[in-house]
N, C-alpha and C positions, 0 to 999 in steps of 0.2 A: 274509660273517658274521665278524664281531666274539669273540674271544672274551676272556673276562679269570680272573684269580683272584685270590680275595680274598688280606689279608693269612697269613690262619692258612692259606688252604690253600697260598699260595705256599712259607712254610716246612714244612708237613706234604710238601709236594711233595718239595723240595731235601733235609729228611731223610732221606728215605725212597729219593731216588736216581729219582723218576718225572722223565724225560726230557717236554720239551713235547712231542716227537710221536706221544708216547701218547697227553697230551690230543689233541692235534688227530683222533686215530685214533677216540676215542670220543666227537668232536663229528662227525665224517664218519658214523659209522656209527647217531648220530641223526640226524643232517641224512636218511637214507638209512632210516627209521622202524626202527631196529634198536635201539629203545630197551628195556633191562632192566626197568624200573619208572616206569612217571608215578604220581608222586603226590600228584597236583593242583595247581592256580596255576600251571603251568608249571615245576614243580618234579619233578626226574626222577632217576633213578638208573642211575647208567651203572658196568659191571665197566671195569675196565684190569688188563691182567697186571702180574702182577711180573716182571723180568728173568731170563729162563731157565724161566718157568712160565708155564704158561696165567691165560685170565684168572677158572677158576673158582678158584684158588688166588689170585688176587691181592687187589686192591684194589675198595673199592667207592665212587667221590664222589657227590656230590649237586650238581645242576649245574639254574642258574636257566636255562633253555632258550627262547626262540622260533625254531622253524624260521626259517633265510636272515637272522634278525637279531643275535644275541646268543646266546652262549653265557658264564655266570658260575661258575666255580666257586667253591660256597663250603664245602663239605667232604668229607674225606676218611677212611678209616679202613681198614686191614687186617682182608679176610673173619676172619682168626684171634684178634681183639682183638672184636670184636663178629659177634654171626649173622649177625643180621638190622637192618630198620630198620621199627619202629613207625612207621607212618606217623601217628599221630594225638598220639604222645605225644613224639615223637625230638626229641633236643635239636638233630639234624643238621637234620630236616626245619622246626624250628622259626627255627633260624638264616638257612635258606634263604627263608623267608617273610617275616622280618623284614629280611633281606637287598635281596631283591628290593621290599618296600615302598617302600625305601630309596631303591632306585636305580630305583623310579617314580617318586616324588616329584622327584627329582635332576630326571629328566626332561623333570618337566613346571613343573619352576621353580618347587617348593614349593605346587603345587594338588592337593589330594585329590578 
């Protein structure tokens, strides 16, 4: 399993003090089938804990996820900043789909 972070997500995680071990925990839970929300097209939402608090009061992450292959963290937000993710209109989900499209094209050498 390979785990990646977008530049945007890397800055977000650094600013919020989210350790890589917490991200790995989210990926392991997804591998075990404990996915908080499937948003379609290999895009999932996983909750991660804020230090000293549980997952319910922590962060939400949008991950491009293929079981056993890769996890690509593309977006994150604190629950206190955004109540939920609207699957159709959310910039987070749209960013995930655009990133996934670019990653897929890159993996296939640009062929659609």
